BAFI-3210 file (N, C-alpha, C; in Angstrom, 3 decimals, decimal comma, padded with zeros to 6 digits):
// residues 183
n [1|2|3|4|5|6|7|8|9|10|11|12|13|14|15|16|17|18|19|20|21|22|23|24|25|26|27|28|29|30|31|32|33|34|35|36|37|38|39|40|41|42|43|44|45|46|47|48|49|50|51|52|53|54|55|56|57|58|59|60|61|62|63|64|65|66|67|68|69|70|71|72|73|74|75|76|77|78|79|80|81|82|83|84|85|86|87|88|89|90|91|92|93|94|95|96|97|98|99|100|101|102|103|104|105|106|107|108|109|110|111|112|113|114|115|116|117|118|119|120|121|122|123|124|125|126|127|128|129|130|131|132|133|134|135|136|137|138|139|140|141|142|143|144|145|146|147|148|149|150|151|152|153|154|155|156|157|158|159|160|161|162|163|164|165|166|167|168|169|170|171|172|173|174|175|176|177|178|179|180|181|182|183]
n.u [010,303|012,272|012,129|013,135|015,820|016,628|016,325|018,238|020,585|020,637|020,887|023,410|025,029|024,711|025,964|028,601|029,344|029,163|031,519|033,324|034,831|037,074|036,078|037,748|038,427|038,198|040,973|041,357|040,560|042,898|043,489|043,809|046,335|046,874|048,830|048,832|050,772|052,640|053,440|056,718|058,628|061,173|063,779|065,937|069,165|072,059|074,102|073,238|070,700|067,570|064,903|061,621|058,633|055,650|053,447|054,357|055,573|058,121|060,508|062,857|064,980|067,261|070,187|071,485|069,874|066,947|063,456|061,241|058,018|055,310|052,270|049,854|050,657|051,854|054,634|058,134|060,981|064,117|066,730|070,158|072,926|076,427|079,557|082,467|085,416|088,155|087,250|085,842|085,848|085,122|082,554|081,184|081,476|080,014|077,439|076,911|077,075|074,875|072,845|073,250|072,743|070,163|070,101|069,532|066,815|065,877|066,411|069,003|069,357|071,690|071,960|074,049|074,821|075,446|076,099|077,728|077,540|076,406|078,144|077,512|077,610|076,966|074,876|071,894|070,085|067,973|065,725|064,354|062,022|060,919|061,980|062,993|063,558|062,923|064,421|067,621|070,021|073,001|074,788|077,403|079,853|082,363|084,394|083,617|080,912|078,393|075,599|073,033|070,255|067,152|064,294|061,434|058,632|055,862|054,947|054,579|056,914|055,828|056,386|054,826|052,489|053,270|054,510|053,513|053,558|056,224|057,548|056,653|057,790|060,448|060,773|060,510|062,836|064,716|064,182|065,034|067,800|068,521|067,973|069,603|071,793|074,905|076,151]
n.v [073,150|074,149|076,800|076,892|076,140|078,280|080,391|079,653|079,803|082,560|083,574|082,551|083,833|086,480|086,367|085,765|088,042|090,047|091,079|092,127|095,100|097,703|100,884|103,125|106,468|108,836|110,767|114,266|116,668|118,520|121,926|123,087|125,014|127,667|130,031|133,156|133,958|136,705|139,774|141,105|143,322|145,849|146,202|148,678|149,653|151,479|149,669|147,283|145,619|143,928|141,723|141,236|139,683|141,334|141,080|141,071|143,168|145,384|146,709|149,012|148,443|149,579|151,060|148,747|146,554|144,766|144,008|141,772|141,477|139,203|139,522|138,041|135,422|135,490|135,705|136,338|137,543|138,126|140,281|141,037|143,192|143,354|144,957|143,630|143,307|142,238|139,923|137,763|134,910|134,591|135,753|133,955|131,571|132,316|132,649|130,044|128,714|129,787|128,673|125,903|125,677|124,962|122,310|120,391|120,396|119,437|118,185|119,519|120,899|121,848|124,134|124,980|128,122|129,794|132,500|133,603|135,642|137,912|138,038|136,696|134,625|131,880|130,249|128,396|127,313|124,834|123,989|121,147|120,458|121,078|123,779|127,114|128,794|128,260|128,498|129,672|131,905|132,939|135,296|136,536|138,696|138,060|139,906|142,563|142,724|141,300|139,414|138,288|136,169|135,186|133,105|133,498|132,594|133,979|132,312|129,317|126,862|124,392|122,050|120,526|122,024|124,582|124,093|124,564|127,419|127,872|126,732|128,447|130,929|130,184|129,883|132,568|133,512|132,336|133,780|136,311|135,790|135,034|137,322|139,252|142,016|143,569|146,818]
n.w [-032,331|-034,004|-033,370|-030,764|-031,202|-032,766|-030,931|-029,019|-030,536|-031,147|-028,554|-027,812|-029,691|-028,863|-026,348|-027,091|-028,561|-026,715|-025,231|-022,414|-022,397|-021,632|-022,339|-024,527|-024,512|-027,197|-028,340|-027,557|-029,999|-031,895|-032,612|-035,899|-036,814|-038,866|-040,448|-042,072|-044,953|-045,023|-046,785|-047,586|-045,611|-045,274|-043,008|-042,113|-041,094|-039,914|-040,260|-041,455|-043,429|-043,738|-044,782|-043,486|-042,203|-042,939|-041,310|-038,803|-036,121|-036,181|-033,996|-032,709|-030,048|-029,124|-030,633|-031,340|-030,890|-031,666|-031,900|-033,319|-033,308|-032,939|-032,410|-032,643|-032,328|-029,953|-029,730|-030,501|-032,355|-031,281|-031,910|-032,071|-032,644|-033,203|-033,468|-034,912|-033,195|-033,314|-032,087|-033,069|-032,814|-030,115|-030,129|-031,809|-030,330|-028,014|-029,128|-030,031|-027,596|-026,212|-027,755|-027,353|-024,665|-024,388|-024,819|-022,888|-022,768|-025,146|-028,498|-030,519|-033,663|-035,910|-038,645|-041,074|-042,641|-045,637|-047,656|-050,057|-051,937|-050,668|-048,606|-046,163|-043,475|-041,335|-038,883|-038,207|-035,462|-034,583|-032,058|-030,813|-028,701|-025,284|-024,856|-023,870|-026,002|-029,396|-031,686|-032,642|-034,051|-035,804|-037,753|-039,831|-041,392|-041,087|-040,751|-039,966|-039,038|-036,866|-036,161|-034,066|-033,188|-031,627|-031,150|-029,267|-027,230|-025,511|-023,368|-021,398|-022,312|-024,479|-026,546|-028,404|-028,577|-029,476|-031,841|-034,615|-034,709|-034,030|-036,221|-038,219|-037,411|-037,535|-040,263|-040,961|-039,768|-041,418|-043,759|-042,952|-042,584|-045,214|-046,692|-045,664|-045,810|-045,600|-044,667]
ca.u [011,677|013,131|012,111|014,053|017,183|016,864|016,484|019,530|021,647|020,654|021,397|024,852|025,666|024,730|026,987|029,916|029,612|029,123|032,736|033,450|036,060|037,085|036,038|038,856|037,923|038,964|041,764|040,802|041,005|043,774|043,170|044,764|046,750|047,466|049,168|048,962|052,103|052,581|054,414|057,972|059,041|062,619|064,294|067,243|069,940|073,328|075,050|072,684|069,269|067,006|063,459|060,880|057,216|054,892|052,462|055,040|055,876|059,534|060,807|064,242|065,134|068,329|070,873|072,041|068,938|065,648|062,473|060,206|056,949|054,178|051,261|048,850|051,252|052,489|056,036|058,991|062,363|064,989|067,936|071,158|074,043|077,704|080,710|083,571|086,617|089,123|086,630|084,908|085,758|084,360|081,152|080,635|081,369|078,897|076,190|076,713|076,838|073,484|072,001|073,395|072,219|068,832|070,246|068,909|065,362|065,494|067,448|069,384|069,770|072,320|071,920|075,010|074,292|076,496|075,652|078,941|077,201|076,230|079,126|076,780|077,958|076,496|074,170|070,579|069,968|066,586|065,601|063,153|061,735|060,283|062,978|062,489|063,704|062,841|065,424|068,611|070,880|073,985|075,362|078,519|080,638|083,643|085,389|083,106|079,544|077,934|074,185|072,463|068,819|066,486|062,836|060,830|057,179|055,489|054,145|055,365|057,231|055,225|056,796|053,725|051,489|053,779|055,233|053,168|054,036|057,689|057,951|056,365|058,814|061,736|060,789|060,793|064,264|065,442|064,025|065,943|069,175|068,727|067,867|070,513|072,876|075,707|076,438]
ca.v [072,844|075,075|078,066|076,761|076,185|079,663|081,194|079,284|080,357|084,022|083,804|082,260|084,923|087,650|086,158|085,815|089,403|090,991|091,024|093,294|095,835|099,065|101,823|104,073|107,714|109,399|111,921|115,571|117,170|119,677|122,932|123,207|126,409|128,111|131,444|133,700|134,380|138,129|140,371|141,406|144,698|145,946|146,913|149,238|150,322|151,993|148,577|146,168|145,633|142,632|141,692|140,492|139,510|142,551|140,788|141,300|144,566|145,559|147,898|149,123|148,582|150,581|151,025|147,433|145,480|144,904|142,961|141,597|140,882|138,530|139,558|136,978|134,166|135,746|135,343|137,393|137,265|139,141|140,387|141,998|143,441|143,740|145,166|142,724|144,029|141,181|139,005|136,928|133,570|134,692|135,995|132,695|130,653|132,760|132,360|128,598|128,342|130,125|127,679|124,578|125,671|124,370|120,889|119,539|120,421|118,828|117,955|120,711|120,593|123,023|124,270|126,003|129,059|130,465|133,308|134,329|136,832|139,033|137,848|136,359|133,273|131,652|129,004|128,411|126,190|124,500|123,216|120,314|120,087|122,103|124,786|128,485|129,321|127,179|128,720|130,740|131,988|134,011|135,539|137,470|138,810|137,572|140,966|143,751|142,666|140,068|139,542|137,087|136,262|134,083|133,074|133,213|132,717|134,504|131,277|128,178|126,054|123,081|121,878|120,066|123,094|125,742|123,657|125,294|128,793|127,827|126,487|129,676|131,915|129,704|130,243|134,001|133,662|132,007|134,926|137,357|135,389|135,008|138,674|140,158|142,694|144,448|148,137]
ca.w [-032,083|-034,730|-032,641|-029,632|-031,734|-033,200|-029,718|-028,415|-031,405|-030,922|-027,207|-027,851|-030,449|-027,981|-025,325|-027,726|-028,996|-025,594|-024,430|-021,546|-022,676|-021,126|-023,471|-024,602|-025,097|-028,305|-027,897|-027,906|-031,297|-031,842|-033,627|-036,992|-036,848|-040,126|-040,375|-043,423|-045,372|-045,302|-047,698|-046,903|-045,323|-045,098|-041,841|-042,478|-040,054|-040,443|-040,464|-042,211|-043,729|-044,058|-044,954|-042,476|-042,459|-042,636|-040,280|-037,532|-035,810|-035,863|-033,198|-032,253|-028,604|-029,131|-031,931|-031,633|-030,541|-032,307|-031,641|-034,329|-032,508|-033,578|-031,350|-032,805|-031,865|-028,659|-029,895|-031,031|-032,723|-030,693|-032,734|-031,576|-033,561|-032,587|-034,341|-034,618|-032,781|-033,062|-031,133|-033,816|-032,227|-028,865|-030,483|-032,325|-029,183|-027,172|-029,837|-029,990|-026,196|-025,930|-028,427|-026,764|-023,295|-024,468|-025,161|-021,870|-022,976|-026,409|-029,501|-031,271|-035,032|-036,524|-040,093|-041,510|-043,630|-046,407|-048,787|-050,435|-052,723|-049,738|-047,534|-044,947|-043,063|-039,980|-038,612|-037,573|-034,535|-034,271|-030,822|-030,811|-027,319|-024,452|-024,498|-023,847|-027,359|-030,378|-032,732|-032,507|-035,221|-035,884|-039,073|-039,802|-042,619|-040,558|-040,597|-039,275|-038,525|-036,242|-035,807|-033,459|-032,980|-030,932|-031,189|-027,965|-027,091|-024,206|-022,734|-020,933|-023,490|-024,702|-027,931|-029,254|-028,750|-030,211|-033,039|-035,847|-034,620|-034,052|-037,616|-038,959|-037,069|-038,035|-041,678|-041,018|-039,452|-042,666|-044,664|-042,431|-042,900|-046,668|-047,274|-044,964|-046,554|-044,749|-045,253]
c.u [012,630|013,212|013,065|015,507|017,558|017,093|017,831|020,678|021,759|021,256|022,915|025,593|025,740|025,809|028,395|030,282|029,642|030,342|032,799|034,820|035,953|037,048|037,194|038,323|038,809|039,770|041,080|041,373|041,876|043,366|044,238|045,097|047,412|047,673|049,355|050,407|052,011|053,584|055,672|058,192|060,556|062,940|065,703|067,872|071,204|074,286|074,545|071,237|068,839|065,503|062,832|059,398|056,447|053,831|053,047|055,283|057,327|059,713|062,257|064,245|066,236|069,034|071,332|071,106|067,553|064,751|061,472|059,103|055,839|053,060|050,222|049,354|051,845|053,940|056,817|060,333|063,181|066,309|068,879|072,361|075,277|078,732|081,792|084,800|087,655|088,587|085,637|084,746|084,940|082,870|080,480|080,462|080,185|077,548|075,891|076,407|075,385|072,546|072,057|073,023|070,843|068,890|069,593|067,398|064,926|066,687|067,723|069,907|070,380|072,211|072,921|074,383|075,454|075,844|076,843|078,664|077,066|077,203|078,442|077,037|077,466|075,821|072,823|070,511|068,492|066,574|064,278|062,925|061,145|061,299|062,353|062,532|063,730|063,877|066,355|069,438|071,955|074,454|076,434|079,108|082,074|084,723|084,895|081,814|079,209|076,512|073,715|070,966|068,279|064,980|062,338|059,317|056,878|054,525|055,079|055,648|056,569|055,376|055,646|052,732|051,991|054,487|054,812|053,678|055,560|058,208|057,746|057,443|060,191|061,863|061,085|062,248|065,091|065,351|064,952|067,373|069,457|068,713|068,847|071,601|073,573|075,925|077,855]
c.v [073,814|076,414|078,024|076,822|077,611|080,584|080,909|079,873|081,864|084,350|083,586|083,373|086,199|087,529|086,296|087,256|090,413|090,815|092,289|093,927|097,202|100,019|102,814|105,353|108,180|110,578|113,218|116,024|118,399|120,652|122,904|124,678|126,704|129,605|131,971|134,096|135,843|138,555|140,715|142,909|144,688|146,756|147,375|149,905|150,873|150,870|147,434|146,473|144,211|142,763|140,848|140,512|140,772|142,326|140,953|142,793|144,668|146,827|147,845|149,299|149,595|150,444|149,629|146,272|145,789|143,748|142,950|140,795|140,315|138,457|138,442|135,641|134,286|135,284|136,502|136,817|138,432|139,116|141,391|142,012|143,835|143,964|144,172|143,567|143,000|140,156|138,050|135,548|133,587|134,901|134,715|131,696|131,018|132,445|130,856|128,128|128,634|129,096|126,336|124,532|125,018|122,862|119,969|119,450|119,754|118,656|119,248|120,281|121,857|122,972|125,357|126,881|129,781|131,192|134,163|135,611|138,069|138,979|137,637|134,888|133,068|130,312|129,301|127,158|125,991|123,628|122,461|119,812|121,267|123,128|126,174|129,110|128,161|127,307|129,845|130,754|133,042|134,097|136,598|137,619|138,403|138,644|142,143|143,541|141,282|140,286|138,217|137,285|135,015|134,225|132,692|133,364|133,151|133,548|130,180|127,283|124,678|122,816|121,469|121,178|124,226|125,370|124,394|126,739|128,833|127,606|127,737|130,721|131,483|129,994|131,738|134,294|133,359|133,155|136,059|137,026|135,477|136,391|139,675|140,706|143,628|145,774|148,550]
c.w [-032,765|-034,002|-031,450|-030,088|-032,147|-031,987|-029,060|-029,228|-031,209|-029,562|-027,161|-028,597|-029,611|-026,917|-025,901|-028,087|-027,856|-024,698|-023,583|-021,798|-022,042|-022,305|-023,392|-025,232|-026,253|-027,800|-028,320|-029,240|-031,089|-032,934|-034,708|-037,127|-038,181|-040,036|-041,791|-043,718|-045,781|-046,355|-046,895|-046,780|-045,182|-043,855|-042,191|-041,270|-040,709|-040,830|-041,340|-042,575|-044,021|-044,212|-043,859|-042,844|-042,040|-041,559|-038,878|-037,353|-035,391|-035,040|-032,746|-030,741|-028,297|-030,473|-032,324|-031,298|-031,105|-031,894|-032,782|-033,650|-033,386|-032,540|-031,441|-032,262|-030,470|-028,679|-030,475|-031,456|-032,168|-031,438|-032,102|-032,514|-032,753|-033,683|-033,942|-034,322|-032,346|-032,053|-031,810|-033,189|-030,938|-029,162|-030,986|-031,188|-028,291|-027,819|-029,810|-028,570|-025,810|-026,548|-027,718|-025,280|-023,254|-024,739|-024,139|-022,050|-024,276|-027,325|-030,258|-032,633|-035,630|-038,050|-040,478|-042,601|-044,301|-047,569|-049,220|-051,220|-051,832|-048,563|-046,183|-044,651|-041,629|-039,832|-037,960|-036,710|-034,203|-033,020|-030,868|-029,396|-026,570|-023,947|-024,544|-025,241|-028,344|-031,499|-032,314|-033,785|-034,998|-037,321|-038,941|-041,202|-042,335|-040,444|-039,755|-038,499|-037,943|-035,741|-035,211|-033,286|-032,311|-031,054|-029,798|-028,054|-025,670|-023,516|-022,247|-022,134|-023,452|-026,199|-028,848|-029,558|-029,621|-031,509|-034,313|-035,838|-034,675|-035,472|-038,458|-038,681|-037,542|-039,532|-041,834|-040,667|-040,696|-043,664|-044,243|-042,831|-044,405|-047,288|-046,666|-045,897|-045,588|-045,449|-044,903]
res [x|x|x|x|x|x|x|x|x|x|x|x|x|x|x|x|x|x|x|x|x|x|x|x|x|x|x|x|x|x|x|x|x|x|x|x|x|x|x|x|x|x|x|x|x|x|x|x|x|x|x|x|x|x|x|x|x|x|x|x|x|x|x|x|x|x|x|x|x|x|x|x|x|x|x|x|x|x|x|x|x|x|x|x|x|x|x|x|x|x|x|x|x|x|x|x|x|x|x|x|x|x|x|x|x|x|x|x|x|x|x|x|x|x|x|x|x|x|x|x|x|x|x|x|x|x|x|x|x|x|x|x|x|x|x|x|x|x|x|x|x|x|x|x|x|x|x|x|x|x|x|x|x|x|x|x|x|x|x|x|x|x|x|x|x|x|x|x|x|x|x|x|x|x|x|x|x|x|x|x|x|x|x]
***
């Protein structure tokens, strides 16, 4: 008799524990992307100089436009320089307009920038979303010089995928802004 009770109890336990559930697959693992922090190089022109990451390749497109390329990340920081000719408000409006054109693709977070020691004033705009450019910035001395820049990746924008690289390049943009000196 004890054997029958034991068999019935085991059978009931099996029935109770065998619930039919739809199995849920585990999400695919994402690669952890880490980028080395390079030493700083100096880019010098007739109008300004700044430091940038030595792991990038700086090239002059012309006297007023530069590209700092990151081949490993398939990204770049595009920089352009303009002399102020009684048009500072227009230059600032144009720089802000370019940044806010990405508002439909994500949230834009502005970070004001002030370095009175080197007379560098401006803003960094971070775009959180699937926008073509993840960061834009402008800096000026408010009398003679105006510099703008944008971060772009040579791929279809997918914010989740490029976030580590975008954060890395945004840090390099901050280094450019902080080290900028006018001539």
